[in-house]
N, C-alpha and C positions, 0 to 999 in steps of 0.2 A: 483222389479228388483234392483240388487245391483250395487254399484259404479263400480265394475269391468266390468259391461256390457257396461257402457259409455267408459271406458278405452279401452275395446275391439275394439270399433270403431275407436278410436284414433290410436291404434297400427295397426289396419288393414289398415287404411288410409296411415300411414307411409310406411307399407309394400308395398302397391300398388304404392306409389310414388317412392320408391326405386327400385321396379321391372321395373318401366318405365324407370328409369335412368341407368339401368345396362349397357346398350350399350353406355352411355354417359361418357364423361370424369369426373373423380372424382377430382374436383378442391379444394385443400386445401388453406387456407389463405396464407400460406408461398409460395405456387406455384404462386398464384395470384400476390403477391408482387414481386416475382422474375421476372416473365414475364413482369410486368409493368416497373420494373427498367431497363430491357434490351430493351424494345420496345418503351416506352413512348416518344412521340415526344418532349414535353416540356423539359424533362430531357435531351434529346440529344442536343436540342438547347442551353440550359443553360450550358451544358458541353462544347460545342464548344466555347461559349463566355469565359468561364473559361480557356479553352486551349489557346485562343488568349492572355488573360492577362498573363498567365504563360510564353508564348513565348516572350512577350514584356519585361518581368522583367529580363534584363541582362545589363551588364556593358556598352556594346556598345550602346545600345538604350538610356542609361542615359547620354552619352557623355563623358565617362571616358577613352575611348580607342582612339588611333590615327587612322587616315584615310589615306589610300594610294590610289593614282590614277595614271594611265598611260595615256599618251597623244601621239598622233601622227598626224602630219599634212604634207601635200604635196601640191604643186601647181606650177603654172608657168604662163608665159605670152609670147606673140609674138607681137612685136611692130616695127613700123617704126619710127626711131629716127633721129633727126637733132641736132648735138652738135656744138656749136660755141665756139671756144677757145678764150683766151684773145688776141691772135695775129690776130684774125679775120678769122682764118681758120675754115672752116666748115667741119664737118664729118657727112656724111649721111649713115644711115644703114637701109636697108629694111628687114623686117622679123627678127628682132633681138629676139632670144629666150632666156628667163630667166627661171630658175627653182629654187625651194627652197624645202627643206624637213627638218623636225625636229621631234624628239621623245624624250621622257623622262619619268621618274617616280618621282612623288612628294609625300612627307609625311608631313602631318600636324597633330599636337597634341596639344590640349588645355590642359595645365598643371595646370592652375588655372583660375576659373571663379567665385570666390566669394563663393565657396562651393555649387554652384547650382547643380553640377553633383551628389554630394553625396545625397543631398535632393531629387533629381530627382530619383535616384536609390532606395531610401527608399520609395518614393511614388509609384514607379512601383511595388515594393514588397508588399506594402499594397494593391494595386489594385489586385495583384494576390491572396492575402488572401481573399479579398472581393469577387473575383470571385468564390473561393472555398466555401466560406460561402453561397453565393447566390445559388450555386449548391446544397448545403446541404439543404437550405430552400425549394428548389423545389422538392428535393427528399422526404423531410418530408411531404410536401403538397400532393405529389403523393401517398405516403404510407397511408396518412390519408384518401384520397379520395378512395383509393382501399379498405381499411378496412371498411370504411363507406358503400361503395357500396356492399361489400361482405356480411356484417351483415344485410344490408337492404334486400338482397335476402333471407338470413336465416329467417329474420322476416316474409317476404312475403310468404316463403315457409311454415312456421308454420301456417299463416293465411289461406293458401290454405288448409292445413290439417284440421284446425278447421272448415272451411266452408264445407269441405267434410264430416266431422263428423256430423255436423249440418244437412247436406243433408240426411245422412243415417237415422238419427232420424226422419226427416220429412217424409222419405219414409216408415219407420216403422209405423209412425202414420197413413199415408194414407192406408197402408195395413190393419191396425187394423180397421180404419173406414169402409173400403170396406167389411171386414169380418163381422163386426157388422150389416152392412146394409143387407148383404146376409142372415144372420140368423134372421133378423127382430128386432134386438136390437138397431140398430143405425138409423141415418137419412141421407137423401140425403144432407142436409145442412152441416153436419159434414164432409162428403166426399168432397163437393166442397170447404169448408174452408181449409181442409187438402191439397187439390190439389193446391189451391192458394198459400199457405205457402210453399208447396214443389217447386212450380215454382219460387217463390221468392228466396228461398235458392239456387235454381239451377242458377239463374241469378247472385247471389252474388258469388257463386263459380266460374262461368266462368269469371267474372270480376277480381277476385283475381288471377286466372291463367293468365289472360292477363297482369296484372300488373307485375307478376313474370317474364313473358317473356320479358317485357320492361326493367325491371331492370337487367336482364341478358345481354341485349344489351348494357346497360350503362357500365357494368363492362368489357365486351369485348372491348368496346371503350377505356376505360382507360388503358387496357392492350395492345392497339394498335394491335389487331388481328382481324381476320374475325368476324364481329358482329353477324354472324349467327351461330357461334360455340356453340354447345350444351354442357352443363355440369351440374353436380350436386355439391352441397355444403354440409357443415356440417349441423347437424340436430338441433343444439342448439347454444345459445349465452352465451359465457363464458365471465364473468366480473371479473376484477381484483379489489377486494374490499380492498386492502392493501395500497392504495395510501395515503401519508401523505402530508398535506399542507406545512409544514415547509421544508421538504426535496425537494419538488417540487419547492418551491420558490428559494431555494439555487441552485438547478440544473438549473433553469431558468436564473439566473444571469451569469452562466458559459457556458451554452449550447445553449441558444435561438439564432438562426441564425440572426433574425432581430435585436436583440440587438447588436450582434457581428458586424453586417454590419454597424449599426449606429455608433458604436465606431470607426470602421475603417474609416468611412466617416469623423469623426472629426479629426482623425490622418492625413488623406490625406489633409484636409484643412490647418492644421498646417504646413505640409511639403510644401504646396504651398506658404505659407507666407515666408518660408525660401528661396524658389527659387526667389521670388520677391525681397527680401532683397539683394540677391546675386548680383543684378544689380548695387548696390552701390559700389562694389569693382571693381578693375581693372581686365581685362581678359588678360592672358599671353599665348601665343602659340609659339611652336617651329615648324619650317618648314625646310625641307631639301629635296634634290632630286638629280637626275642625268639627264643631258640633252645632246643631241647630235643634231647638226644642220649643214646643208650643203646647199650652194646656188651657183648658177652660173649666172653671168651677163656679157655678152660680151661687153656691152657698158660702163661698170663701170670702176673705177680706178683699182679695183681687179676683174679679170674675174672669179675667183673661191674663194670660202670661206668655211671653215670647222672649227667647234669648238665642243668640248665635255668637260665634267667635272661635278664636284659636285657643288651644291648650298646649302646654309644654311642661317638661320637667326632666329631672335626672333622678335615677334610682340606683342606689348602691347597696350592696349586701355583702356580708362576709361570714363565713362559717366559723364560729367560735368553738363549739363543742357539739359533737354528734355521736357521743357514746363510744369514742375510740374507733369508729368505723373508718375514718380516714387513714389511720395508721394500719388497720387491718387490710384495707383495699391496696394500699401501697405494697405491703408485704406479699399479698397474693399476686400482684402484678409483677414483682421481682421473681417469684416462683415460676410464673409463666415464661418469663424471659429465660430462666434457667432450663426449663423444659424445652423451650424452642431451640436452645443452644445444644442441648443433648441430642434432640432430634436431628439437628443439622450434622453433628458429628457422626451420628449413626447412619444417616443417608450417605455421607462421604465414604464411610467404611464399607457400606453395602455395595455401592456402585463401583468402588475400587475392587472389591472382591469379584463382583460380576464381570468387570472388565478383564481382570487377570484370568479368571476361569474361561471366559469366552475366547480370549487370545490363545490360551493353551490349546483349547479345542480346535481353534482356527489353524494353528501351526501343525497340530497333529493330523488333522484331516487333510491338509494340503499335502503332507508327506504320504498319506495313505492313498490319495488320488493318484499320485505318480506310481505307487507300488501296484495298486489294483489295476491301473491301465496296462501295466507290463504284464500282470497276471492274465488279463483278458486276452492279450496277444498270444500268450503261451497256450492257454486253455483252447482258444479257437484253432490254433495250429494243430494241437493234439486231437481235437475233434475232427478236423479235416483229414488228418492221416488215418485215424481210426475208422472213419466212415468209408474211406477208400479201401482199406483192408477188409471191412465188413462186405463190401460189394464183391470183393474177390473171394470171399468165403474163408479168409485165413484167420479170422478171429471170431469169438462167440458173441452172441447178441448182448450179453451181460457187459462185456467190455465196451461196447458201443454206448450202452446206456450209462455206464459209469463216466465215460468221456463226455457224453451229453450233459450229464448232471453237473460235472465239474465246470463245463462251459457256462451253463445257466447260473450256477452259483457265482462264478467269477464276474459274469456280467451284472448280476444283481448287487454284488458287493460294490462294484465300481459305481454303479448308479447311486447306491445308498451313500457311499462316502462323498460323492459329489454333492448330494443333497445336504448332508451333514455339514460339509465345508461351507455351503451357501448359508445354512442356518447360523453358523458361527459368525460368518461375515455380516449377516443381518444384525445379529445380537451386538457386535462390536460397533456398528454404525448407529444403532439405536441408543446405546449407552453413551456414546460419545456425542450424540445429538446432531449427527451429520448424515442421517439416513434420508435419502431422496429417491427419485424415480429412476436414477441412472443405473 
């Protein structure tokens, strides 16, 4: 039996799998990522947080704009009064009714607060940028999870095909053993052994199919859609073998969202110190307004009173002493800057270590892909020759089973190292901030 006979089983298994999936959705990697970016709950939540930070980044929230307010009040009283004049005359009034009403518009504007408003505005802008960076980090994480889950299904799909092919060979071996027994050239023991191996391979095949279904549920969950949705995926794992460590390291310094977020955290801490130092300076505010008031008092010197007009003024205040809290707050702000700087250094070291480890894995698995591909060819040729000899009766069933196991193991290792190489590629692109749907 030639090698093409074993390949025939592989192709046949793929054809059967494809025919089963014809009524199912053909899900490409690009489609999976697009659906996840639209539906994923974590992305929606982080986008809402980023939207709040964007809404907060305005001059009014920073305290740079004036505030205007309108007021209105009205009231009255009804009293029994007794008034004694200097001459001794008493004036008694029962049920004296008094009324009052006022309304107006006031304007307050802090024109100087020790530059705190400018520092606060810059801080709000930095928080807006940090919200966008955090959203990007979540998007990268989601894309990474989707790609990993997608190619995990591709890997499992290939393992199902490999198990199905192994099952076909075990079925062929069982038929040959039965045929030999019928013509008196075989033994019942060979038939039983072939049946046990066939059942074992059947069990493996069913378990692989179960895992495939489970991994499809996981991908549906990442895409935030009905977990029972059926679909088919690509038939092979494509690996980008052109990644360069130096280029990735440079891109990481510019694009890694966690590094960008740590830099912004340090900037925010520095702006917070500027705000605290602003309390050392005086605060100057302008105020103006228009007011109208009217009152009636039948028992007063003036029974009616009415006034209206403009009001204006300048208010200035300065903190002279607040129990050394100013110095304490400035020291704490400086400690926060130090902590932010340490966090930034730690993030730099962590992502550099992650990049180095991921690139080492990437290089190693690329070499293993080539090696295991060669091993697959050798194992399949060995199985092809061994199966031909078994049909001629020149070798024992155990030798065929051993060759079959070697072929299965070689194919499984090849599929696994392809998947591991893809995971390393995904990790490198995620760390460098260049992960996309390509």
